[in-house]
N, C-alpha and C positions, 0 to 999 in steps of 0.2 A: 343566423347569421352567426358564424364565428366568431370564441370567445379568447381575447388577446391571451397568452398566451403571460406565467406567471411572471417571467422578468419582465414584462410589458405592464403589466397590470403595475408591477411598482415602479416604474419609472414612471407612469403616468398619479399616481397618488402621492409620488415622490418628487413628482416635476417644482413645485411651487415650492418645497424645501431645501430640496438643489441650487432651484436655482436666486433664495436666500442664503447656503452658501457660500456659493457664489460671490455672491458681491457683498462677506465679510460680515453680512446680519445677523449671520444665525453661526460661524465657523466655527468649531472646538479645535484645539490642539489635545487628542488623546494628556501623551504627559503633562498640563495641565489642567484636568481637568483635578474638581478636588475633589478628594476622598469622602465624603457627607455629602448628603442629601441636599441641593442647592434649593433654595424658597426662587428665585428668577425664574425657574427649567419647574422644575415639580419631577425632578428628574433626578436619580440615584450616581453614583461614579459608574457601575456598572454600565445602565442603560445608557446615558449617555455615550457611552461608548462602543456601545454599539450601533448607535444612531449614524455616531461616528464610519462606523465600521459601514455600516447601508450604505449608508451615503456617494461613498469610498467605491464599495462593489456598482455602484449604480451606476457612477457616472464613468464608469470605465469602462462598464458594458453599451454603453450608453452617453459616447464621446462628443457626439452633438449636440447635449446639454449644458455643455459651455459658453460651446460657438452658443447658441441660441442665449448664454446669459452676456457672454459679449455686448453683442446687439443690443440687445435691452437694454446695458451701461450708458451703451455709446445715445443710444435711440435720448435716455432718459439728460446726458453728459448738453442734449445737442439741444435740449429743453431748457436745462434750469442754463444754459449759457446764453439762447434768446431769448429770455427771461429775465435773464438780468441784462443785455444789453438792452434791453425795449427800457427797463427802472430808467439803465443808466443816459439814456437817447432824452427824457422827459427831465429828469435833472437837468439835462444840460442845455434843453432847448436857447435858451437867452444867447450861450455863450455861440452855441455852432451855428445863429444865424447873424450874430456883433456883423456889423460895415467893420468896425476899425479892425476885424480879424481878419477877413475876404473879402474876396471878388464878389459882385455883388455882376450879375450876365441875367439879358432873358429880361420879365417882367418888373421892374421893384415892386410894384403892388398885385406884382400877380397871385393869383387863388389859391395853387399849387406852388412852395417849395420843394428843392430837391439840393440835398447837399453833398459837393462831392469832395472828397479827399485824396487827393492828387501826390505823383510824386512827378518830376520832367524824366526823368528817369526810365520811370517803370511799361513796358514794352504795350501790357491791357492797356497800361491811360491812355498812351499813344490811338491804340482803338477804339479808347470811350469817348473817345472827345469828337471824331466824326456822330459818335450817338447821342451826344449833348449837345451837337451844333444842329444836326435835321430835331432832335425833342422841342432845342426854344424857334426857332424856322416853322415846326407847325403847329404849334402852341405856341399863341400869344400871350396868354394868360400864366404860366410857366417860369416861375422866380428861379434862377440857380444861386447857389452861393458856392466860390469855390472857397477850399481852405489847405493852403500849401502844407501838406505832411508828407518832407523828404528824409524818405527812410532808409535809400540806394549811395550813400556816400556823401562825400565831401563835394562832389558837383551838383549833384542833388540841394544842398544846402545852398552851396555858392546861389545858384539860375532861384533858388526858391526866396532868396534875399533881393532879389533884382528886382523879384518878381511881387514881396510882400511892400519895397522902396516906389516900386513906379505906379502903387494905387492909388501914391496924392498927386500921380501927373496921370492917370487914363483912367477913363471910369466908363462903362455901359458898353456902347458897341465898340469903344476905342480897346476898353483893358483887351476886350474878348477876341478881337484882332489878334492883339501882341501873344494872349497866352494860347492862341488856335495856333499860330504862327511860327510860337517858339514850340511848342508840342507836337509839327510837322516835319522839327528838323531831325537830319538823318545822325544816327552814333551818337557818342556821351554828352548831352547841355551840360555846358559848367555856366559858367557868370559871366565872364567872356561873349558867350554865344548870347548870352538872356540882355545881357545891355545891349550888342550892335542891332540885336530885334525890336528892342525896346525904341535906339533910338531912329534904328525904321519907322515904328510905330507913330514919333512926333516925341517924344521924350528928350527930356536935357540929361545928355547922359553924364555932363559933368553936379549933377545935382544927385542922381543917382550912383553916383558914385560915393557922395559923401553920407548920403541917405540910408543905405546899404547897409552899412557897418553902426547906421544907427541904435542905439540899444533900444530905440524902442523895437523897430523896427526886428532886432537882436528877439526881444521880448515876447513879438508875431508869431514868431517859429515858436518859440520853443510854448506858446501857449497853444499852438495849434496840436505841439506836440504830447503834452501832457496831457491836451482834450480825447487826442486820439487813444492815445494808452488808456486814460478812465473805460471810454468805449469798450475795449477788449478789441480794438483795430489789430488785426495781424499781418495786413499787409493795403495792397494800392489796386485798380481804384475801388473805394469804398463809399456805398452811394446811401444818403438817408433818405428813405422817403415817411413819412408820418412818425412810425414808433420803433418801422424795421431797420435793418441794415441788409443790405444787399451789398453783398462782395463779385471782385469782379467788375469783367468787361460784357453783360449778361448781355446787350442788342436791344436796339430800340423795342423790337414789340411786346419785352417783357417791361424794361420801364415804364411805357406807354399805359400799360397794365395796371401797373404800381398804383401810376398816376391816377389814371377815370376810380380807383376803385379811392383812392384816398379824398376825389371830389363825390366821389356815392357812398361811401360811411365811417370820413375821415378816419381807415387807415388804410396802411397797401396791401392787405388785405382780409376781405371783408367779408364773415362771418356766413354761411350756407349762401 
């Protein structure tokens, strides 16, 4: 077997140091190097200068190491973000399923709970509503918690104010019917359209107009938006199953698999 060339051997030997250098863990700027030996590194200024020069030469000859470092950095960031979200979900579970700030559909006593943060003007939410409806139809033990998370402008906020106010008049299947019909609206959804759909669903419109402007309704929306921020939610729809956050309209098969996993091991993704 042929031996690797010297530059290649150097790149292999220096790979861990180069990656650390790229992350800024071992980065050293030549002008800032002290002129005396430093206890932390055990290297003289000249030795550290030589190491920096060697790392620079290695990077120039093997630029793919920079890409490798960036991929690893992205992986670490993704892992850290997921872990932070899991911790936040655990800490906020009581607020996530609070019936005072949420609409509960499906089976209120279900053995698995899926929480959805949604916006009435989110195109992917409109797609996902069909997935949620299919899941509740096929799974009588599924509890669904709908949380208004209006992040797409004033129209979304108005629609959510009507939807939150409607929770005191419509519940269970009636609320789900209203929610699904409103989501099926083509074009922008605002307060006026939400009031129309609520009236069609049997709600008292005059009472709704009063309730949608109440301090309580505004507090519910503000609380949910703040909750979403604490969970690191950057878009809709966002589903929470177990301790895991699932972003986007991922489809019935993916959500069903995670629901099955929660039943099996208590987590959306079982180990092994």
